[in-house]
N, C-alpha and C positions, 0 to 999 in steps of 0.2 A: 844662371840657373838657380842660384841661391843669393841671399842677401844677408848682410850683417845686421845685428840688432844688439841692443843693450838690455840686459835683464836686471831690473832693480830688486835687490835683496835687502829686506829690512833687518838690520842688526838689532837684536833685542838682548839687553843685559840688565843687571840689577838696577841701574840708575834710570832706566826708562820702561821697565816692565809694567808698572802700574799705569803709566801714561798710554802705553800701547795696548793695554788689556782689552778695552772695548773694541778696538779695530780688529784685533785677532779673533775675538769671539764672533764678531759680525762676519768676518771672512769665512770662518768655519761654518757658521749657520747657513750662509747663503750659497755655499759651494755646491757643485754637482758631484765632485769627488775630491778627496784629499790625499796627496802623496806625501810620504814621510821617509826621512832618512836620519841616521844617527852616526855620531863619531864616538868611539869607545876608548877607554883607557887600556884595553887589552882583552884577550880572549883565553889565555892559558894554553893548554896543550892542543896543538893543531891535530895531532893524531886522534885524540878523543873526540874532537869536533867532527871528524870524518869516520867515526866508528860504523861498522857494518850494521849493528843494531840501532834502530832509530830511538829506542828507549834509552840506550846508553848514550847516544848522541845528545838527546834532550837533557840527560843528567849532567853532561859535561857543560852544556850551554848554561844550565841553571847555576852550576858552580861558578862559572864566569860572571854571571849577572849578579850573584850574591857577593862576590868578592871584588869585582871591578865596578865601573860606573859609566854613565853617559856623560861625555864632555860637552857635546853640543847636539841640539835637536833641530832639524830642519823640516818645515812642512810647507807645501805649496797647495794653495786652494785654487782649484780650477772651476770656474763658474761658466757653464754653457749659456751663451746669449741667444735666446730664441728669435730675437728680432734681427739677427745678422745672417749673412749668407754662409752657406756651408757649415762647418763645425768651428764656430768662433768662440773662444774662451777668454774671459777676463781672468787674469792670473795674478795672484798676490803671493809673494814668497817671503817667508820669515826664517831667520837663522837665529836660534836662541843659544847663547853661551851659558853653560850650566856649571855649577860647582856643588858636588855632593857634600853635605854637611857631616857625613860620617867617614870613617877611615875606609880607604879603598886602595887596591893595588893598581899601580900604573906601570906599564911595561916599557923599558927603554926603546924597544923596537917600535912600539906605538908612538912614543914621543918623537922619535927620529922621523918616522914616516909623516906624521902630521906637520911637524915643523918644516919639512921639505916642501910641503904643499900649502904653506901659508897660515897654519893654525897659530894663534897668538896665546901662548900659555900665560904671559904676564897679564894680558887682558882677562883671561879666564879667572885667575886667582884674585885679581883686583875687583872685577865687576861681574863675575859669574852669578847667575840666579841660583840661590841655594835651594836644596831639596834634600829629603831623606828617603830612604828606601823601605820597602816592606809594607805592612798594614798601616791603616790610618791611626794617627795618634791624637785622640781627642779632638779639640777644636782646630787643630792644624790643618784639617781637611777643608776647612772653610776659608773664605777670603781670597785674596789675589796671590796665588802661588801655583807652582807647577802641577800639584795634585788636583787643584780645582780646574786648571786648564785642560787636563786630561779628562776630567769629568764632563766638561763642556764638549769635548771631542766625542765622547760616548753619547751624550744627549742629542747631539746633532744628527746622529744616525745616518752618516754618509758612508758611501763605499770608501774603503781605505786601500791605498795603493802602495806597495813596497817593491824593492828590487832585491831578490835573494833574501827575503825578509824574515825567515824564521828566527834568526838571532835578534833582529830588531824587535820582533814581537815579544820575545822572552825578556829582553832588557826593559822594554816599556812597561810590561806587567810588573816586574820586580821594583823598578824605580819609581813609578807613579801610581801604582794601583794597589797591589797587595803582595804578601809573601807568595812566592811561586809554589804551586802544589808539587808534591814529590813525583807524581805519575804523569806521563805524557797525555794519557786519555783524559785525565781531569783538566789539565791545562787546555786541551783542545775543546772540551765541553764548555769551559769558561769563555774561551775566545769566541766561540760561535755565538754565544749570547751577548757578548760585549759589542760585537759588530754584526748585527743582524742584516745590514745591507750588503755585507760581503767584504772579503779581503781578496785583493788581486795582486799577484806577484808578476811583475813585468819580466823577470828573468825566465819564468815559466812560459809566459806569452811569447817571448823572443825565441826561445828554444823550440816550442811545440806548435805555435800558431804562425808566427812570422817566419820561422825557419831561417834565421840569419846564420851566417857562417860563424860568427862569434857572438857572445851574449853578455859581455861585461858592459857596465853601464854607459860609459862614454861612447863605445862602439855602437851600441844599440840606439842611443840617442841620435848620433850623427847619421846613422844609417836611415833612421826614420825621417830625419830632416831632409836627407838627400832624396828619398823616395817621394816625400811630400812635395819637394821643390820640382822634381821632374814631372809629377802629375800636374802641378800648376802650369809649368812651362808648356806641357803638352796640350793644354786647353781641353782636356777631356770633360765628359759630362759628370764624372764622379765627384764626390764631395772631397774637400780638402780641409786641412787644419790651419786655422789662423789664430793669432794671439793678440790680445790687447793687454796693456799694463796700465796701472794707475799712474797718474802724474802727481808726484809728491811735492808739496810746496811748504814754505815757512819752516817751522821747527822740525816737521816730519822729514824734510829733505836732508837734514843733517844726519839722519839715521840710516840713510840708504847707501848700500855698497853696490855700485854699478858693475855688474859682471859682463864684460864684452864677449859677445858670441860672434867671432870673426869668420868671414868667408875665406878659408884657407885652401880652397880647391886649386890645385896646380897640376894639371895633367902632365906637364913636362918635368915634374919634380923627380928626384931620385927615388927609386923603389927598393932601396936596400933596407928593408924593414926588419925589426927584431922579431924573430919567430915566437919567442916566449911571450913578449908583450902583445904581439898580434893575436895570439890565441887566448890569452887570459887577462890582458890589461895590466900585467905586472911583470917586472923583470928584476931578478936578484941583483943585477949590476946598477940599477937605478939610473941616475943621471950620468954615470960613468960609462954606460953602454955605448959602444961605437956605432951601433945600428939605430935606425930611426924609430922613435916611439910616437911619431905623429899619426894620430888616428885617421886623419884625412888621407894620408898617404897609404895607410894600411887598408882602408876601404877601397882606394883606387887600385891597390895591388891585388886585392881579392877579386875585384870586378874584372881586372885585366886577365887574371888567370881563368876566371869563369868564361870570359869571352874567347880566350884562346882555346879552351876545351871545346866550346861550342863550335868554333870554326874547324877544329880538328875533326870533330864528329861529322860535321857537314861535309868536309872533304872526303872522309872515309866512306860515308854513306853514298856520296856521289859516285865514287869509284865502283861501289857495289851495285849502283843503279837501283837502289831500294830506298824506301822511306826509313829515315833514321828514327831512333827513339825520341820521345819527348824530352825537352830540356829539363834538367833537374838542378836544384841549387846545391851543388856538391861543394865540399870543403876544399879550400885552396891547398896546394901542396905544402906539406910541412906542418899543417895543423892537425892536432889529434882529435879524436872523437870526444864529444861532450861528456861521455860517460867514463872517460879515463881520468877524471879529476881526483880520484882517490890517490893519484900519484903526487898530488900537490902539497904534501905535508911540508915541504920546504919552500913552497911558493904561494903562501897565503898572506896577503896584506893584513896586518894586525888589526887595523881599525875597522875593517869591514868584512872580515872573514874570507872574502875572495875578491872578485874583480872590480870593485867600485873605485878604481884609481883613475886619475886624470893626468894628462900631460901638462907641460908648462904653458901650453897655449890653450885659450878658452875654446869651447865648442862653437861650431858654426851654426848658422840659422838660415831659415828660408824666407820667412815672411812675418811681418808684424804690423799691426795698426798702431797709430799714435795712441799714447796712453790716455786714460780717462782721469777722473778726479779721485784723489786718494780717499779711502774710507778711514776716517779718524773717529775718535770717540764722540765728537760733536757733530758729525755729519750723517746724512741719511744713508742707510745701507745700500740703497739702489743707485747712488750718485755715480755718473759716468760722464765722460766728455765725448765729443764727436770723434769719429774714426778718421784716420788718414792712411793713405797707402805708403807713406814714407816712414822709414825707421826713425825712432826717437833719437835725439841727439843728447849725448851725455854731457851734463854740465861741466864746464872746464875746471871749476874749483873742486870737483870731487873726483879724485884719481883712484882707479881700481887698485886694490892691494895685490901683492904678488901671490901667486898660487891660486888655483881654482878648486882645490879639493875641499869643499865645505859642505856641511850638511844641508844648508838651504839650497844651494845651487844643485846639489845631487838630487834633492827632492824635486826641484823644478824639472830636471832631466827625466826623472822617473815618471813624473806626471805627463810629460810630453810623449814619452813612449806609449803610455797607456791611451792618451788621446788619439794618437795615430792608429794604434791597434783597434781601438773602439770604432774609429771612423771607417776602417776597412771591413768591420764585421757588423756594423750597425744595421738594424732592420727598422725602417721607418714605420712599419706596421705594429711594432712591439709596443706594449703598454709602458707607462712611465715607471711601473714597478718591476719591470723585467730586468734581469741581470744585464749589466753594461756589456760584458763579454761573457756569454754563457759558458763557453768551453773552458774559461779560466777562473770561474767563480770558486773561491775558497780552496785554491790549490797552491800550496807553497812549494817552491822548488827545493829539491833535496839533491845536494851535490853527490855525484857518483851513483845516483839511483835513476832508474828508468821510469819511475812513477812518482808523482808528487805526494805531499802530505795533505790529506783532505781535512779541512777545518769543518768538521761536522760532529755533533754530539752522538756518541755511540750509546746504544741501549744498555751497554755494560758499564758505562762510566757515569759518575755523578759529578755535579759541580762542587767546587770547594766551598766550605762554610764561609770563608772570608769573601768569596765572590758573591755568594747568595746575599749576604748582608750588604755588600757594596752595591749590588744591583738595586736593592730596595731603596738605598739612599739616592742613587743616580736617577731613578725614575720617580722619586718623591713619595715612595711608600713609607719611608721612615726618615724623619728629620735628624735623628740622632746618628752619630758616628761612633761605631764601636772602637774602643781603645785597642791598643796592641794585643793581638791574639794569635791563634794558630790558623794555618791555612787548611 
């Protein structure tokens, strides 16, 4: 029903950042949408991050962004191929190891969590791409650096995809754009102009559009993969999601971290799953937990419970001799409501605020075409190779590192969830400028709230001065970069 594949993630650090610059810019400019994920040095008070007042919550996130840093940035560029069947995407994934050049707080809990999932702090301090936070400082905004790469992202004007992404957006703004404004309304006004093609939050889409039992990243990704695989196996007339990857050769191949997406489906496997991990993708006992954290088993467990409930209703309705109610996607026994997450003060992974954790085994996959030609700085941006129905073979000399919790791979999973959701809601009659998923456009998920945060400029809010000046620079209205100033 599903098939394994290898996801090539391009590792970018200080010693190859300039070499890969052109390839990254081309990937950004030619994409249909871009998915982003970050790894952070900490978040501070969890209670403040889940404050009842959204304004207070924003202030807490701002404090974290000003005092902590982004340790790594992942982005996955999904380019829809019009000459291919169904919804076929050429995917390029980058994982950037970063090192803030200013003092910042790093929390022990964050270090422990990241090390357990394969983050290499020795590599970060030895080869991390340097950056500074806040407003532009003179000529430092020009050239090949993180600030300029973020400008390229803005200039590309592509839909941006995140997962539970409010914290990501606040950190990106502070680290690569300008000093954060003090008021949430000002920040939202700035954000709406920075990304006019829209921001999409796959956690919101998973909760309110796809209606999955759980919505943490790995669960949502594997659930989408499973649904797509079933649709392909069923041979229906609907559209399906297919992926192509670039084939990297020569010096480029040495930068690739091949992430295996294995088919772990085992219907006969034990179903003793951890309820905490099952619901939120995180468990306080970590690897010491006696219950299973295998997301594939968790999904099987959920579907088994759903099927048992369906059969029970069917038997009950049969006894009554009446038509039963329509089947609904109810939550498995033991899982709490999505809106009870305010209780998670003691269950929030440091690096991602909430559920973006992964198990020790890589995610599974459903289908992939053979890779195309790598886009490098000396190659044509449209270059691709012929497609094949077989999964690519990982080179023997390149062994996957331990742990799968990395910003690049998380960005890939985020992008896949969005591609699947878009495929389910796509209207072929819509214009090319229509929102990719209209019901999810500019809606950021808010933990513990029944409504999202709308990214739209209010008539009562003005853009920050730093943002107005930066927009002039981004769109070429001003070639000068204003030195350090106020927001």
